[in-house]
Each structure stands twice: as structure tokens, then as C-alpha cells.
GUKOL-430753 format. One line per field, with one value per atom (N, C-alpha, C): residue number from 1; residue in one letter; atom name; x, y, z. Coordinates in Angstrom, 2 decimals, padded with zeros to 5 digits. Layout:
GUKOL-430753
pos: [NUM,...]
code: [A,...]
site: [CA,...]
px: [X,...]
py: [Y,...]
pz: [Z,...]
end
This chain:
GUKOL-430753
pos: [1,1,1,2,2,2,3,3,3,4,4,4,5,5,5,6,6,6,7,7,7,8,8,8,9,9,9,10,10,10,11,11,11,12,12,12,13,13,13,14,14,14,15,15,15,16,16,16,17,17,17,18,18,18,19,19,19,20,20,20,21,21,21,22,22,22,23,23,23,24,24,24,25,25,25,26,26,26,27,27,27,28,28,28,29,29,29,30,30,30,31,31,31,32,32,32,33,33,33,34,34,34,35,35,35,36,36,36,37,37,37,38,38,38,39,39,39,40,40,40,41,41,41,42,42,42,43,43,43,44,44,44,45,45,45,46,46,46,47,47,47,48,48,48,49,49,49,50,50,50,51,51,51,52,52,52,53,53,53,54,54,54]
code: [M,M,M,V,V,V,V,V,V,E,E,E,K,K,K,N,N,N,I,I,I,G,G,G,H,H,H,C,C,C,R,R,R,V,V,V,L,L,L,K,K,K,G,G,G,G,G,G,N,N,N,I,I,I,A,A,A,I,I,I,P,P,P,K,K,K,E,E,E,V,V,V,R,R,R,E,E,E,K,K,K,L,L,L,G,G,G,I,I,I,K,K,K,D,D,D,G,G,G,D,D,D,F,F,F,V,V,V,D,D,D,L,L,L,L,L,L,V,V,V,T,T,T,R,R,R,Y,Y,Y,R,R,R,A,A,A,I,I,I,K,K,K,I,I,I,I,I,I,K,K,K,F,F,F,K,K,K,F,F,F,D,D,D]
site: [N,CA,C,N,CA,C,N,CA,C,N,CA,C,N,CA,C,N,CA,C,N,CA,C,N,CA,C,N,CA,C,N,CA,C,N,CA,C,N,CA,C,N,CA,C,N,CA,C,N,CA,C,N,CA,C,N,CA,C,N,CA,C,N,CA,C,N,CA,C,N,CA,C,N,CA,C,N,CA,C,N,CA,C,N,CA,C,N,CA,C,N,CA,C,N,CA,C,N,CA,C,N,CA,C,N,CA,C,N,CA,C,N,CA,C,N,CA,C,N,CA,C,N,CA,C,N,CA,C,N,CA,C,N,CA,C,N,CA,C,N,CA,C,N,CA,C,N,CA,C,N,CA,C,N,CA,C,N,CA,C,N,CA,C,N,CA,C,N,CA,C,N,CA,C,N,CA,C,N,CA,C,N,CA,C,N,CA,C]
px: [026.71,026.07,025.38,024.15,023.38,023.51,023.87,023.98,022.75,022.04,020.85,021.14,020.49,020.71,019.36,019.05,017.83,018.07,017.29,017.47,016.32,015.35,014.25,013.10,012.10,010.90,009.68,008.65,007.39,006.27,005.22,004.06,002.87,002.07,000.84,-000.25,-000.85,-001.87,-003.27,-004.25,-005.64,-005.97,-006.63,-006.98,-005.90,-004.79,-003.74,-002.68,-002.75,-001.72,-000.40,000.70,002.02,002.71,003.20,003.93,005.42,006.06,007.50,008.17,009.05,009.68,010.45,010.53,011.19,012.62,013.37,014.77,014.90,013.97,013.99,013.63,012.59,012.21,013.37,014.09,015.23,016.33,016.64,017.68,017.32,016.02,015.57,015.19,015.20,014.85,013.37,012.53,011.07,010.50,009.72,009.10,007.58,006.87,005.41,004.94,003.98,003.41,004.11,005.28,005.98,005.21,005.40,004.86,005.97,005.62,006.58,005.98,006.85,006.45,006.82,005.96,006.25,006.42,007.63,007.92,008.12,007.52,007.68,008.67,009.74,010.75,010.32,011.07,010.74,010.93,011.62,011.81,010.78,009.75,008.65,009.09,010.18,010.61,009.97,009.76,009.17,010.24,010.38,011.31,010.50,010.91,010.26,011.13,010.56,011.30,010.55,011.26,010.67,010.31,009.06,008.55,008.80,009.31,009.55,008.73,008.04,007.31,008.28,008.17,009.02,008.27]
py: [023.39,022.75,023.83,023.55,024.48,024.07,025.02,024.75,025.35,024.54,025.01,025.14,026.11,026.36,026.68,026.02,026.30,027.51,028.59,029.79,030.01,029.10,029.24,028.32,028.37,027.54,028.45,028.03,028.76,027.86,028.49,027.75,028.12,027.12,027.37,027.65,028.81,029.25,028.89,029.12,028.87,029.66,029.04,029.69,029.56,028.88,028.65,029.73,030.75,031.78,031.21,031.75,031.30,032.45,032.17,033.16,032.99,034.03,033.99,034.70,034.02,034.62,035.90,036.79,038.08,037.93,036.99,036.79,036.42,035.60,035.18,036.36,037.13,038.31,039.30,039.49,040.42,039.91,038.62,038.06,038.15,038.02,038.07,039.48,040.44,041.82,042.00,041.19,041.27,042.20,043.19,044.15,044.07,044.68,044.71,045.27,044.60,045.05,044.50,043.86,043.27,042.05,041.73,040.52,039.49,038.22,037.14,036.09,035.42,034.28,033.01,032.01,030.69,029.75,029.26,028.37,026.96,026.00,024.59,023.98,023.39,022.77,021.37,020.78,019.42,018.41,018.81,017.93,018.22,019.00,019.36,020.25,020.99,021.99,023.32,024.18,025.50,026.56,027.43,028.55,029.84,030.71,032.01,033.06,033.79,034.82,036.14,037.19,038.52,038.98,039.38,039.79,041.28,041.67,043.07,043.47,044.60,045.14,045.94,045.80,046.59,047.79]
pz: [-044.01,-042.88,-042.03,-041.67,-040.85,-039.39,-038.56,-037.12,-036.45,-035.70,-035.00,-033.52,-032.89,-031.48,-030.84,-029.76,-029.02,-028.13,-028.35,-027.53,-026.56,-026.52,-025.58,-025.91,-025.07,-025.23,-025.27,-026.01,-026.07,-025.56,-025.07,-024.59,-025.46,-025.83,-026.56,-025.52,-025.62,-024.67,-025.17,-024.33,-024.69,-025.96,-026.88,-028.13,-029.20,-028.87,-029.86,-029.93,-029.08,-029.07,-028.56,-029.08,-028.66,-027.92,-026.72,-025.94,-026.20,-026.78,-027.03,-025.85,-025.13,-023.95,-024.29,-023.31,-023.49,-023.97,-023.40,-023.78,-025.26,-025.75,-027.16,-028.05,-027.67,-028.46,-028.56,-027.47,-027.48,-028.41,-028.37,-029.23,-030.70,-031.02,-032.40,-032.85,-031.93,-032.28,-032.54,-031.89,-032.08,-031.01,-031.46,-030.54,-030.65,-029.70,-029.75,-031.09,-031.68,-032.95,-034.18,-034.02,-035.16,-035.66,-036.92,-037.51,-037.63,-037.43,-037.61,-038.54,-039.28,-040.11,-039.37,-039.45,-038.89,-040.07,-040.27,-041.38,-040.87,-041.56,-041.20,-042.18,-041.65,-042.50,-042.90,-043.81,-044.24,-043.12,-042.05,-040.89,-039.79,-040.12,-039.23,-038.08,-038.27,-037.30,-037.70,-036.72,-037.00,-036.80,-037.79,-037.70,-037.58,-036.68,-036.50,-037.16,-038.11,-038.83,-038.70,-038.30,-038.21,-039.61,-039.82,-041.11,-041.29,-042.45,-042.76,-043.97,-043.87,-045.01,-045.85,-047.17,-048.09,-048.61]
end
């Protein structure tokens, strides 16, 4: 069973940019210049995953 937890809210800005709040970036370990993947689940939810280059 997957447990989901809401850790914050994002706002879509002019031009389609998404602002991820500082608290959420800190919890996910996202820093300036990092890449993230946006995955859409079969339930139309969006998951943000920090992208790592190998």
C-alpha cells in the first residue's frame, strides 16, 4: 500500500512556470540548477522526482 502525504502547494505562474516552495525543495533535496521529472500517474496525480544524471 502506498501512503501519500501532501507536503506543500505550488502555484502555476505566467508562462506556465511552477514555483516550488522553499520548504518543499528542502524536504526533497532540490537545489538551484537541479532537474526534476514530472510524472503523471494513472489517477492524474503529478509526482515530482529529482532527476539524477548517471
